C-alpha positions in Angstrom: 0.0 0.0 0.0 1.7 3.1 -1.2 1.2 6.4 0.8 3.1 8.5 -1.6 1.1 11.1 -3.5 1.6 10.7 -7.2 2.5 13.7 -9.3 -0.5 15.7 -10.4 -1.8 14.5 -13.7 -3.8 16.5 -16.2 -7.6 16.2 -15.9 -9.4 13.7 -18.1 -13.0 13.6 -19.3 -15.6 11.0 -20.2 -18.4 12.0 -22.6 -21.3 9.5 -22.2 -23.9 9.6 -25.0 -26.7 7.7 -23.4 -30.3 6.9 -24.3 -31.8 9.4 -21.9 -28.9 11.9 -21.1 -25.7 13.1 -22.7 -23.1 13.8 -20.0 -19.6 15.1 -19.6 -17.6 14.3 -16.5 -14.2 15.8 -15.8 -12.0 13.8 -13.4 -8.9 14.8 -11.5 -6.4 12.9 -9.2 -5.9 10.3 -8.0 -6.1 7.8 -10.8 -7.3 5.0 -8.5 -10.0 7.1 -6.9 -10.6 9.9 -9.4 -12.3 13.0 -8.0 -15.1 14.6 -10.0 -14.1 18.2 -11.0 -17.0 18.9 -13.3 -20.2 17.0 -14.1 -23.0 18.2 -16.3 -25.7 16.6 -18.4 -28.6 17.3 -20.7 -31.7 15.2 -20.9 -31.8 14.7 -24.7 -33.8 11.4 -24.6 -32.2 10.1 -27.8 -33.9 6.7 -27.3 -37.5 7.9 -26.6 -38.9 6.7 -29.9 -36.9 3.6 -30.5 -39.8 1.2 -29.8 -42.1 3.0 -32.3 -40.0 4.4 -35.1 -36.6 2.8 -34.5 -35.0 6.3 -35.0 -33.3 9.0 -32.9 -35.7 11.9 -33.2 -34.3 14.9 -35.1 -35.0 17.3 -32.2 -33.4 15.0 -29.7 -30.3 14.6 -31.9 -30.1 18.4 -32.3 -30.4 18.9 -28.5 -27.6 16.4 -27.9 -25.4 18.0 -30.5 -25.9 21.5 -29.1 -24.6 20.3 -25.8 -21.8 18.3 -27.2 -20.7 21.4 -29.0 -20.6 23.1 -25.6 -18.6 20.1 -24.1 -16.1 20.4 -26.9 -15.6 24.1 -26.2 -15.5 23.5 -22.4 -12.7 20.9 -23.0 -10.7 23.6 -24.8 -11.2 26.1 -22.0 -10.1 23.5 -19.4 -7.2 22.3 -21.6 -8.4 18.7 -21.5 -6.9 16.6 -24.2 -7.7 13.2 -22.7 -11.4 12.7 -23.6 -13.0 9.3 -24.0 -16.4 9.5 -25.8 -18.7 6.6 -25.8 -22.3 5.9 -27.1 -24.6 3.3 -25.8 -28.0 1.7 -26.4 -29.9 4.4 -28.2 -27.2 5.0 -30.8 -26.5 1.3 -31.0 -30.1 0.4 -31.7 -31.3 3.3 -33.8 -31.4 3.0 -37.6 -29.9 6.5 -37.9 -27.3 5.9 -35.2 -24.3 6.0 -37.6 -25.5 9.3 -39.1 -25.7 10.8 -35.6 -22.2 9.6 -34.7 -20.9 11.2 -37.9 -22.1 14.6 -36.7 -20.5 13.9 -33.3 -17.2 13.4 -35.0 -17.6 16.7 -36.8 -17.4 18.4 -33.4 -13.9 16.9 -32.8 -14.9 13.9 -30.7 -13.9 10.4 -31.4 -16.9 8.4 -30.3 -16.8 4.7 -29.6 -20.0 2.7 -30.0 -20.1 0.2 -27.2 -21.7 -3.2 -27.8 -24.1 -4.4 -25.1 -21.4 -6.7 -23.8 -18.8 -3.9 -23.7 -21.2 -1.6 -21.9 -22.0 -4.3 -19.3 -18.3 -5.1 -18.7 -17.4 -1.4 -18.3 -20.2 -1.0 -15.7 -18.9 -4.1 -13.9 -15.4 -2.7 -14.0 -16.7 0.5 -12.3 -18.3 -1.6 -9.6 -15.1 -3.7 -9.1 -13.1 -0.5 -8.9 -15.3 0.7 -6.0 -15.8 -2.7 -4.4 -12.6 -4.7 -5.2 -13.9 -8.0 -3.8 -17.4 -7.7 -5.3 -19.2 -11.0 -5.8 -22.7 -11.2 -7.4 -24.5 -9.4 -10.2 -24.1 -5.9 -11.4 -27.3 -4.3 -12.7 -26.8 -1.0 -14.6 -30.0 0.7 -15.4 -29.7 3.3 -18.2 -32.2 5.1 -20.4 -32.3 2.5 -23.1 -31.2 -0.8 -21.6 -30.5 -2.8 -18.4 -27.0 -4.3 -18.3 -26.6 -7.4 -16.2 -23.2 -9.0 -15.6 -21.9 -11.5 -13.1 -18.8 -10.5 -11.1 -16.6 -12.8 -9.0 -13.8 -11.5 -6.8 -14.0 -8.2 -8.6 -13.6 -9.8 -12.1 -16.5 -9.4 -14.6 -17.8 -12.7 -16.0 -20.8 -13.3 -18.4 -23.6 -10.9 -18.9 -26.5 -9.7 -21.0 -28.3 -6.6 -22.2 -32.1 -6.3 -21.8 -34.4 -3.7 -23.4 -35.5 -2.5 -19.9 -34.1 1.1 -19.7 -36.1 3.8 -18.0 -37.5 5.1 -21.3 -38.7 1.6 -22.3 -40.1 0.7 -18.8 -42.5 3.6 -19.1 -43.9 2.3 -22.4 -44.9 -1.1 -20.9 -48.4 -1.8 -19.6 -49.4 -0.3 -16.3 -49.8 -1.9 -12.9 -49.5 -5.6 -12.5 -49.2 -6.1 -16.2 -46.0 -4.1 -16.2 -44.6 -6.4 -13.5 -45.5 -9.4 -15.6 -44.0 -7.9 -18.8 -40.7 -7.1 -17.0 -40.7 -10.6 -15.5 -41.2 -12.2 -18.9 -38.3 -10.2 -20.4 -36.0 -11.1 -17.5 -37.1 -14.8 -17.6 -36.6 -15.1 -21.4 -33.0 -13.8 -21.1 -30.1 -16.2 -21.7 -28.7 -15.2 -18.3 -28.6 -17.8 -15.5 -26.3 -16.6 -12.7 -25.9 -18.5 -9.4 -28.8 -17.5 -7.1 -28.2 -15.5 -4.0 -25.3 -13.2 -3.3 -25.2 -9.4 -3.8 -26.9 -7.3 -6.4 -24.9 -4.1 -7.1 -27.1 -1.4 -8.4 -25.7 1.2 -10.9 -27.4 4.2 -12.6 -28.9 7.5 -11.5 -32.5 6.2 -11.2 -31.4 3.3 -9.1 -29.3 5.6 -6.9 -32.4 7.8 -6.5 -34.2 4.6 -5.3 -31.4 4.1 -2.9 -31.9 7.6 -1.5 -35.5 6.9 -0.8 -34.7 3.6 0.9 -32.1 5.4 3.1 -34.7 8.0 4.0 -37.2 5.3 4.8 -34.8 3.7 7.2 -33.8 7.0 8.8 -30.2 6.8 7.6 -28.4 10.2 8.1 -26.5 9.9 4.8 -26.9 11.9 1.6 -25.0 9.8 -0.8 -26.3 6.2 -1.4 -22.9 4.9 -2.6 -22.0 1.9 -0.5 -25.5 1.7 1.1 -26.3 -1.9 1.8 -29.7 -3.3 2.5 -31.1 -6.8 2.9 -33.0 -7.9 -0.2 -36.2 -8.6 1.6 -36.2 -5.1 3.2 -35.5 -3.5 -0.1 -38.3 -5.5 -1.8 -40.8 -4.3 0.9 -39.8 -0.7 0.4 -39.8 -1.0 -3.4 -43.3 -2.4 -3.2 -44.5 0.6 -1.4 -42.8 3.0 -3.8 -44.2 1.2 -6.8 -47.7 1.1 -5.5 -48.2 4.8 -4.7 -47.6 8.2 -6.4 -43.8 8.7 -6.4 -44.2 12.3 -5.4 -45.9 11.2 -2.2 -43.1 9.1 -0.8 -41.0 10.3 2.2 -37.6 11.6 1.1 -38.7 12.3 -2.4 -37.4 15.9 -2.0 -33.8 14.4 -1.8 -33.7 13.3 -5.4 -33.6 15.1 -8.7 -36.9 16.1 -10.1 -36.1 14.4 -13.4 -35.8 11.1 -11.5 -39.1 11.3 -9.6 -41.3 10.0 -12.4 -38.9 7.1 -12.9 -38.4 5.6 -9.5 -41.7 3.8 -9.4 -40.8 1.8 -12.6 -37.3 1.2 -11.2 -38.9 -0.2 -8.0 -41.0 -2.6 -10.0 -37.9 -3.7 -11.9 -35.9 -4.2 -8.7 -38.7 -6.4 -7.3 -38.5 -8.6 -10.4 -34.7 -8.9 -10.2 -34.8 -9.9 -6.6 -37.5 -12.5 -7.2 -35.7 -13.9 -10.3 -32.2 -14.1 -8.9 -32.9 -14.5 -5.1 -30.4 -12.0 -4.0 -29.5 -11.8 -0.3 -28.5 -8.1 -0.2 -28.3 -5.0 -2.3 -25.4 -2.5 -2.6 -25.8 0.8 -4.3 -22.8 2.0 -6.4 -22.1 5.5 -7.6 -19.4 4.1 -9.9 -20.5 2.5 -13.1 -19.8 2.8 -16.8 -17.8 6.0 -16.8 -15.6 5.1 -13.9 -15.3 1.6 -15.3 -13.8 3.1 -18.5 -11.2 4.8 -16.4 -10.5 1.6 -14.4 -10.0 -0.4 -17.5 -7.1 1.9 -18.5 -5.1 1.4 -15.2 -2.1 -0.8 -14.9 -2.6 -4.0 -12.9 -0.4 -2.6 -10.1 -2.4 0.6 -9.8 -5.7 -1.2 -10.1 -4.9 -3.2 -7.0 -4.4 -0.1 -4.9 -6.9 0.6 -2.1 -9.3 3.3 -3.5 -10.0 4.7 0.0 -6.3 5.1 0.9 -5.6 6.6 -2.5 -8.5 9.1 -2.2 -7.8 10.1 1.4 -4.0 10.5 0.9 -4.6 12.8 -2.1 -7.2 14.8 -0.2 -5.1 15.4 2.9 -2.0 16.3 0.9 -3.9 19.5 0.0 -3.7 20.4 3.6 0.1 19.7 3.8 -0.4 16.4 5.7 2.4 13.9 5.4 0.9 10.5 4.8 3.9 8.7 6.5 3.2 10.6 9.7 -0.4 9.4 9.6 0.8 5.9 9.2 3.0 6.3 12.3 0.0 7.6 14.3 -2.1 4.7 13.2 0.6 2.3 14.4 0.9 4.2 17.7 -2.8 3.7 18.5 -3.0 0.1 17.2 -2.9 -1.5 20.7 -6.2 0.0 21.7 -8.8 -2.6 22.5 -12.0 -3.0 20.5 -14.0 -5.4 18.2 -10.8 -5.9 16.1 -12.8 -6.2 12.9 -11.1 -7.0 9.6 -10.0 -3.8 7.9 -9.4 -1.8 11.1 -5.9 -1.0 10.1 -7.0 1.1 7.1 -9.7 2.8 9.1 -7.2 3.8 11.8 -5.0 5.2 9.0 -7.9 7.2 7.5 -8.8 8.5 11.0 -5.2 9.6 11.6 -4.8 11.3 8.2 -8.1 13.2 8.4 -7.4 14.2 12.0 -4.1 15.7 10.9 -5.9 17.6 8.1 -8.4 19.1 10.6 -5.5 20.8 12.4 -5.0 23.0 9.2 -8.5 24.4 9.6 -9.8 27.3 11.6 -10.4 25.9 15.1 -14.0 27.0 15.2 -14.7 25.0 12.0 -12.8 21.8 12.8 -15.6 19.8 14.3 -18.1 20.7 11.6 -15.6 20.0 8.8 -14.5 16.8 10.3 -18.0 15.5 10.5 -19.0 16.6 7.0 -15.8 15.1 5.5 -16.5 11.7 6.9 -20.3 11.6 6.6 -21.0 13.4 3.4 -17.9 13.4 1.1 -18.0 10.6 -1.4 -15.2 8.2 -0.3 -14.8 5.1 -2.4 -14.3 2.0 -0.3 -15.9 3.3 2.9 -19.0 1.6 4.2 -21.7 3.5 6.3 -20.6 1.6 9.5 -17.0 2.7 8.8 -18.0 6.3 8.2 -19.7 6.3 11.6 -16.7 4.8 13.3 -14.3 7.4 11.8 -16.7 10.2 12.5 -16.7 9.2 16.2 -12.8 9.2 16.2 -12.6 12.7 14.6 -15.2 14.2 16.9 -13.4 12.7 19.9 -10.1 14.1 18.8 -11.6 17.6 18.7 -12.7 17.2 22.3 -16.4 16.2 21.8 -17.4 13.5 24.3 -21.0 13.0 23.3 -21.7 11.5 19.9 -24.5 12.6 17.6 -27.5 10.2 17.7 -27.4 9.7 14.0 -24.3 7.7 14.3 -26.3 5.1 16.3 -28.3 4.3 13.1 -25.1 3.2 11.3 -22.9 1.4 13.9 -23.4 -0.4 17.2 -22.1 0.9 20.5 -18.9 -1.2 20.5 -17.9 0.0 17.1 -18.5 3.7 18.0 -16.7 3.2 21.4 -13.6 1.9 19.5 -13.7 4.9 17.2 -13.9 7.2 20.3 -10.9 5.5 21.7 -8.9 6.1 18.5 -9.9 9.8 18.6 -8.9 10.2 22.3 -5.5 8.6 21.7 -4.9 10.8 18.6 -5.9 13.8 20.7 -3.4 12.8 23.4 -0.6 12.5 20.8 -1.6 15.6 19.0 -1.7 17.8 22.1 1.6 16.3 23.4 3.6 17.8 20.6 1.4 18.2 17.5 2.2 14.6 16.6 5.8 15.5 15.9 8.4 12.9 15.1 9.8 13.4 18.7 6.5 12.6 20.3 6.0 9.6 18.0 9.5 8.2 18.3 9.9 9.0 22.0 6.6 7.6 23.3 4.7 4.4 23.5 1.1 3.7 24.4 0.4 0.3 26.0 -2.9 -1.1 27.1 -3.3 -3.9 29.6 -6.4 -5.3 31.3 -6.0 -2.7 34.1 -4.0 0.2 32.8 -3.4 2.6 29.9 0.3 3.4 30.1 2.1 6.2 28.4 5.9 5.9 28.4 8.1 8.9 27.4 11.8 8.4 26.7 14.8 10.1 25.0 13.9 13.6 26.0 10.2 13.2 25.3 9.4 13.4 29.0 10.0 17.2 28.8 6.9 17.3 26.6 4.6 16.1 29.4 2.2 18.6 30.8 -1.0 18.8 32.9 -2.8 18.6 29.6 -1.1 15.3 28.8 -2.3 13.9 32.1 -5.8 15.2 31.3 -5.9 13.6 27.9 -4.5 10.2 29.1 -7.0 10.2 31.9 -9.9 10.8 29.5 -8.7 7.9 27.4 -8.3 5.7 30.4 -11.7 6.6 31.7 -13.3 5.7 28.4 -11.5 2.3 28.5 -12.3 1.8 32.2 -8.7 1.5 33.1 -6.1 3.4 35.3 -3.9 6.0 33.5 -0.2 5.6 34.1 2.7 7.9 32.9 6.2 6.5 33.1 5.1 4.0 35.7 3.3 6.5 37.9 -0.5 6.1 38.3 -2.4 9.4 37.8 -5.5 8.1 39.6 -8.0 5.3 39.6 -10.6 6.0 36.9 -12.2 2.6 37.0 
């Protein structure tokens, strides 16, 4: 796991000519967890008439070309030369698709028409980039088609493309007949994955559905990326969404107005997929085709990097944080007791790095920024439970002892208590000498069944102050142990 920040690379862009929208996304560093610098779309609805005329409507094509002309100019303004342009189902299926692409080329783009298989595999590559050990089925719902692809240990396998995009779902019979029509199309597909496992949901409309499910469950998150829900719970909520007016559902104000008319059909589709493939759980992914195209370009070495560590390391470097110092802090607090769940090492590192970054912020803003960074920034590779745990650590290191109640909806008491312990230990080290090399090299923290012992050697003892005793006592009290400095007990806090 490399903690070195790679040299800044020029921005790159993906232009995605879809059946419903035409979008341009500009990405910055780091390559393994690219940050979105600019994201805009137009709802051109190129595929709206495919089922009746087989053509891209002239006015839809013109609308798309107007915005593509803007994207070309924008790329010039931003000095972006690395642009990957792809077209999907609508252009692929339309009789006049080739003529439309010819006009796109006249604007300076080099569009690539993806086959259904290429589209599915790119979406799966995006999911694998966000969830490296993904196992199950990726379902990417676009405007013109639904891509289904199996994925095992992060490697895409076989897949299929179905004519069940959001534009086509709305043209099926209403009510129960729509459910049956979708079920027939899914049942007739030559796609027979192993039942069970995880269904990874990709696409703006499915993410909107995820936002409604989070709101229904009272989750205090804004971004559904990484949100996991048991299949039966999802099916129950989807049934309620599909059976009532979409605008009447709690949380509807959290999603884009353009998605509101579509979530009912997406809920019906989701019910059919769960019934057909008997999934155990659902995971919502913000990464799909566009990010998959970027992931497919990475070297095998870079692709194996942890996206969370890559993203956090790049983020904190903007605040002058040395990642190696963060790693030393994470090692310094590694003896603290707790659930010891798999992956704690990386979470301690993230907590340490973000804690260091907060010290570069105006003191009155630290707590608010720390909480927002963890809870609302899109981190790739960070589950909701892990967000809550790191949030507890960052709040504790700023001196807050009482945790917000919303964290209780994401993690249990033991997980949050471990996060608080990390934060209190980081606070101790930070206030000792601003987590300097002297304080790291000249001190050790040891936890036994009865004591929390801080040992200072090689001149570090001169750094000890009443504040040090106060911070060690707070950590010891949290762990129900006696604080000890250089063999001297401060007091019994059990």
